[in-house]
C-alpha positions in Angstrom: 47.8 -16.7 -61.4 49.7 -17.1 -58.1 49.1 -13.5 -57.4 45.4 -13.9 -58.1 45.2 -16.8 -55.6 46.9 -14.7 -53.0 44.4 -11.9 -53.5 41.4 -14.3 -53.2 42.9 -15.8 -50.1 43.5 -12.4 -48.6 40.0 -11.3 -49.5 38.4 -14.4 -47.9 40.5 -13.9 -44.8 39.5 -10.3 -44.5 35.8 -11.2 -44.9 36.1 -13.9 -42.2 37.7 -11.4 -39.8 35.1 -8.8 -40.6 32.3 -11.3 -39.9 33.9 -12.3 -36.6 34.3 -8.7 -35.6 30.7 -7.8 -36.4 29.5 -10.9 -34.5 27.4 -12.5 -37.3 28.0 -15.9 -35.9 26.4 -15.0 -32.6 24.0 -12.3 -33.7 20.3 -12.8 -34.4 17.6 -10.4 -35.5 15.3 -11.6 -32.7 14.3 -8.7 -30.4 13.0 -9.7 -27.0 10.1 -7.4 -25.8 9.9 -6.5 -22.2 7.0 -4.5 -20.6 7.1 -2.9 -17.1 5.1 -0.5 -15.1 6.6 2.9 -14.4 8.3 2.9 -11.0 9.1 -0.8 -11.1 12.5 -2.4 -11.8 13.3 -4.4 -14.9 16.2 -6.8 -15.6 17.5 -7.5 -19.1 19.1 -11.0 -18.8 22.1 -12.1 -20.9 21.5 -15.8 -20.2 25.3 -16.4 -20.1 28.0 -16.7 -17.6 30.8 -14.4 -18.5 34.5 -15.4 -18.5 37.4 -13.5 -17.1 38.4 -12.0 -20.4 34.9 -11.3 -21.7 33.8 -7.8 -22.6 30.2 -7.0 -22.0 28.8 -3.8 -23.5 25.2 -2.3 -23.1 24.0 0.4 -25.5 20.7 2.3 -25.7 18.7 4.1 -28.3 19.0 4.6 -32.0 22.5 6.1 -31.6 23.6 3.0 -29.6 24.9 5.2 -26.7 27.1 3.2 -24.3 25.5 3.1 -20.8 27.2 0.2 -19.0 30.0 -2.3 -19.5 32.2 -5.0 -17.9 35.8 -5.1 -19.0 38.4 -7.4 -17.4 35.8 -8.0 -14.6 35.5 -4.3 -13.9 32.0 -2.7 -14.0 31.6 0.7 -15.6 28.3 2.7 -15.6 28.3 5.5 -18.1 25.1 7.2 -16.9 26.2 10.4 -15.2 23.9 13.4 -16.0 21.6 11.2 -18.0 18.2 9.7 -17.4 19.8 6.5 -16.2 21.8 8.2 -13.4 21.7 6.1 -10.2 19.3 3.7 -11.8 21.5 1.1 -13.5 23.0 -2.0 -12.0 25.0 -4.8 -13.6 25.5 -8.4 -12.5 29.2 -9.2 -12.4 28.6 -12.9 -13.1 26.2 -12.7 -16.0 26.4 -9.1 -17.2 22.6 -8.7 -16.9 21.4 -5.1 -16.7 18.8 -3.9 -14.2 17.0 -0.6 -14.5 15.7 0.5 -11.1 12.7 2.8 -10.6 12.0 2.9 -14.4 10.4 5.8 -16.1 8.6 6.1 -19.5 11.7 7.8 -21.0 13.6 4.5 -20.4 11.4 2.9 -23.1 13.4 2.0 -26.2 15.8 -0.4 -27.8 18.7 -1.9 -25.7 21.6 -3.6 -27.4 23.9 -6.1 -25.7 27.3 -6.9 -27.2 29.4 -9.8 -25.8 33.0 -10.0 -27.0 34.9 -13.1 -26.0 37.5 -15.5 -27.4 34.6 -17.5 -28.9 33.6 -14.5 -31.0 31.1 -11.6 -30.7 27.4 -12.0 -30.1 24.5 -9.6 -29.8 21.2 -9.5 -28.1 18.4 -6.8 -28.4 15.7 -5.9 -26.0 12.7 -3.7 -26.7 11.7 -2.2 -23.4 8.3 -0.5 -22.9 7.7 1.4 -19.7 4.0 2.2 -19.1 2.4 4.8 -17.0 0.3 3.4 -14.1 -3.1 2.3 -15.1 -6.0 4.5 -13.8 -8.8 2.8 -11.9 -11.9 2.7 -14.2 -14.8 4.9 -13.0 -18.4 3.7 -13.4 -21.1 6.3 -13.7 -24.8 6.5 -14.6 -25.3 7.1 -18.3 -29.1 7.8 -17.9 -31.4 9.6 -15.5 -33.4 6.3 -15.3 -30.6 4.7 -13.3 -32.0 5.0 -9.8 -33.4 2.6 -7.3 -36.8 4.4 -7.5 -37.0 4.2 -11.3 -39.7 2.0 -12.8 -37.5 1.4 -15.9 -36.6 -2.2 -16.6 -33.0 -1.4 -17.5 -30.0 0.6 -16.3 -27.6 2.4 -18.6 -24.0 2.7 -17.3 -20.7 4.2 -18.5 -17.2 3.0 -17.7 -14.4 5.6 -18.3 -10.6 6.0 -18.0 -8.6 9.2 -18.5 -5.3 9.8 -20.3 -4.4 6.3 -21.4 -2.6 4.7 -24.3 -2.2 1.2 -25.6 -5.0 -0.1 -23.4 -8.1 -2.2 -23.8 -11.3 -1.2 -21.9 -13.8 -4.0 -21.4 -17.1 -4.9 -19.6 -17.3 -8.4 -18.1 -20.1 -10.4 -16.5 -18.2 -12.9 -14.4 -15.5 -14.3 -16.7 -17.6 -13.6 -19.9 -16.6 -10.7 -22.0 -19.6 -8.5 -22.9 -17.9 -5.7 -24.9 -14.5 -4.0 -25.3 -12.7 -1.2 -27.0 -8.9 -0.7 -27.7 -6.8 2.3 -28.4 -3.1 2.9 -29.4 -3.1 6.7 -29.3 -1.3 8.7 -26.6 -3.1 10.3 -23.7 -6.7 9.6 -24.8 -9.8 9.2 -22.7 -12.0 6.1 -23.2 -15.6 5.4 -22.4 -17.6 2.2 -22.8 -21.4 2.0 -22.2 -23.3 -0.9 -20.8 -27.0 -1.5 -20.5 -28.3 -4.1 -17.9 -31.6 -5.0 -16.4 -30.4 -4.8 -12.8 -27.2 -4.7 -10.7 -25.3 -7.6 -9.2 -21.7 -8.2 -8.2 -20.8 -10.2 -11.3 -20.4 -7.1 -13.5 -17.0 -5.4 -13.7 -15.1 -2.9 -15.9 -11.5 -3.7 -16.7 -8.8 -1.5 -18.2 -5.7 -3.5 -19.3 -2.3 -3.4 -20.8 -1.0 -6.6 -22.4 0.6 -7.6 -19.1 -1.5 -6.1 -16.3 -4.9 -4.6 -15.6 -7.1 -2.6 -13.2 -10.7 -3.7 -12.3 -13.7 -1.9 -10.9 -16.7 -4.0 -9.8 -20.2 -2.8 -10.2 -21.5 -2.7 -6.6 -22.8 0.9 -6.1 -26.5 0.7 -5.5 -26.8 4.5 -6.1 -26.2 3.8 -9.8 -28.7 1.0 -10.4 -31.3 -1.0 -8.7 -29.9 -4.2 -7.2 -31.4 -7.4 -8.6 -32.3 -8.6 -5.1 -34.3 -5.5 -4.4 -35.8 -5.5 -7.8 -36.9 -9.1 -7.5 -38.2 -8.4 -4.0 -40.1 -5.4 -5.3 -41.5 -7.5 -8.2 -42.6 -10.2 -5.8 -44.2 -7.6 -3.6 -46.0 -6.0 -6.5 -47.3 -9.4 -7.6 -48.5 -10.1 -4.0 -50.2 -6.8 -3.8 -51.9 -7.4 -7.2 -53.1 -10.9 -6.1 -54.4 -9.5 -2.8 -56.2 -6.7 -4.6 -57.8 -9.1 -7.1 -58.8 -11.4 -4.2 -60.4 -8.4 -2.3 -62.3 -7.4 -5.5 -63.5 -11.0 -5.9 -64.6 -11.2 -2.3 -66.4 -7.8 -2.6 -68.2 -8.9 -5.8 -69.2 -12.2 -4.2 -70.4 -10.5 -1.0 -72.3 -7.9 -3.1 -74.0 -10.6 -5.1 -74.9 -12.6 -2.0 -76.2 -9.4 -0.3 -78.4 -8.6 -3.4 -79.6 -12.2 -3.5 -80.6 -12.2 0.1 -82.2 -8.8 -0.2 -84.2 -10.0 -3.2 -85.3 -13.1 -1.4 -86.3 -11.1 1.7 -88.3 -8.6 -0.5 -90.1 -11.5 -2.3 -91.0 -13.0 1.1 -92.4 -9.7 2.4 -94.4 -9.1 -0.7 -95.9 -12.6 -0.5 -96.7 -12.2 3.2 -98.5 -8.9 2.5 -100.5 -10.4 -0.3 -101.6 -13.3 2.0 -102.6 -10.9 4.8 -104.7 -8.8 2.6 -106.6 -11.7 1.2 -107.4 -13.0 4.7 -108.8 -9.8 5.8 -111.2 -9.4 2.9 -112.5 -12.9 3.2 -112.8 -13.5 6.9 -113.0 -10.3 8.8 -115.8 -8.8 6.7 -118.0 -11.9 6.9 -117.7 -12.1 10.6 -118.5 -8.4 11.0 -121.7 -8.7 9.1 -122.9 -11.8 11.0 -122.0 -10.3 14.4 -124.0 -7.2 13.6 -127.0 -9.1 12.5 -126.9 -11.3 15.7 -126.5 -8.3 18.0 -129.3 -6.5 16.2 -131.4 -9.5 16.5 -130.7 -10.0 20.2 -131.4 -6.3 21.0 -135.0 -6.3 19.5 -137.6 -5.7 22.3 -141.3 -6.1 22.0 -143.8 -3.8 24.0 -147.5 -4.3 24.8 -150.0 -2.1 23.0 -152.9 -0.9 25.0 -156.2 -0.1 23.5 
């Protein structure tokens, strides 16, 4: 029985030492995600202040390759002839690791091990280094998209080349109109948009979760501006109103001309009728009487001799 108790005690002590050495008391399964653009620097913070006898160890990748450490306040960078060469820097007070001029190959899992007289603790960081975002390109998606077009709409296309893990979206002001997302590597995305006319409130945005690139729709070669469209509409309305007014004036003038002509014709006909009647009645009677009188006045009588 006594031997059994000793064996149990030894086993418990061994398990306790094993747990301390593996850092269970200070370890967590939480992985902190960090995103950065290629070419930028990223710092992985320990959030501790190291003591004189603390041992800080940084490891990278699935094989947990040692890349940097602090031991007895001395900093060691194990990055010669690796992708981290001349890119790593450690803070002597906190043990935080900085990766300068990061590249996409620096993406991966980083593990921090802190060994002190208080025990062993771990932290994990998932670093994602993204390629620079391209600027979205807006092009015409239809031959109708021109200032001279009589079409009431304009069809546009926003495109980005060779992207991954991005979202491509159309906005009007702060309002989302449409979007498309992709997680594949090196793919080209295009997103169409149909609008009535162009104004400065439309924009196309390509975005990672932490940054974006925006192109505003302000190229009048692609679509007729709303101001010009409205001005042209007002001009067309004015021309139509003026044309209708001219037609109305022409019709009224024509009617008035016809009316006056008809009145004038009626007056001329009436005058002619009155003149003809006067000649038949007056002139002929006077002619007969005058002839008779003249004839009577010119009668001479001569003396007849026997």
